[in-house]
C-alpha positions as CSV (number, residue, x, y, z in Angstrom):
1,X,222.9,19.2,163.7
2,X,224.9,20.0,160.5
3,X,227.8,17.6,160.0
4,X,229.8,19.8,157.6
5,X,233.5,20.6,157.5
6,X,234.7,23.5,155.3
7,X,238.3,24.6,154.9
8,X,240.6,26.3,152.5
9,X,244.0,25.1,151.4
10,X,246.0,26.8,148.7
11,X,243.7,27.8,145.9
12,X,241.0,25.3,146.8
13,X,237.9,25.3,149.0
14,X,236.9,21.9,150.5
15,X,233.4,21.3,151.7
16,X,232.4,17.9,153.2
17,X,229.0,16.9,154.3
18,X,229.1,13.9,156.6
19,X,225.4,13.8,157.4
20,X,224.1,10.4,156.3
21,X,220.8,11.6,154.9
22,X,220.7,15.4,154.8
23,X,221.7,17.7,151.9
24,X,222.0,21.4,152.2
25,X,220.8,23.9,149.6
26,X,222.0,27.5,149.5
27,X,224.6,26.8,152.3
28,X,226.5,30.0,152.7
29,X,230.3,29.7,153.0
30,X,232.5,32.6,153.8
31,X,235.9,33.0,152.1
32,X,238.3,35.8,151.6
33,X,238.3,35.2,147.8
34,X,236.5,37.7,145.6
35,X,236.4,35.5,142.5
36,X,233.5,33.1,141.6
37,X,233.9,29.4,142.3
38,X,233.3,26.1,140.4
39,X,233.1,22.5,141.4
40,X,236.0,20.2,140.5
41,X,234.9,17.1,142.2
42,X,231.7,16.2,144.2
43,X,231.0,12.9,146.0
44,X,227.3,13.0,145.3
45,X,228.0,11.4,141.9
46,X,226.4,8.0,141.4
47,X,229.8,6.4,141.0
48,X,230.7,7.4,144.6
49,X,227.3,6.1,146.0
50,X,225.7,9.5,145.9
51,X,222.2,10.6,145.1
52,X,223.1,12.7,141.9
53,X,221.6,15.9,143.3
54,X,224.4,18.0,141.8
55,X,224.4,16.6,138.2
56,X,224.7,20.1,136.8
57,X,227.4,21.3,139.2
58,X,230.4,20.6,137.0
59,X,231.5,23.4,134.7
60,X,229.1,25.8,136.3
61,X,230.3,28.9,138.1
62,X,229.0,29.8,141.5
63,X,228.8,33.5,142.1
64,X,230.2,35.0,145.3
65,X,228.4,37.7,147.2
66,X,229.8,40.5,149.3
67,X,228.2,41.0,152.7
């Protein structure tokens, strides 16, 4: 079972993964926004006790797809 919570508030999209040992790659998230997204903060950083799987996430734009 995925233990993920996703919600929008204002101009931000929040994605939380509460699974103790499972990461998700290519997890598709639906929003009404047409613009691309980028990561502001991610808890997988080593300083938060994470596994550093997203080291290249900061400053990188994530393209949106229309379906």
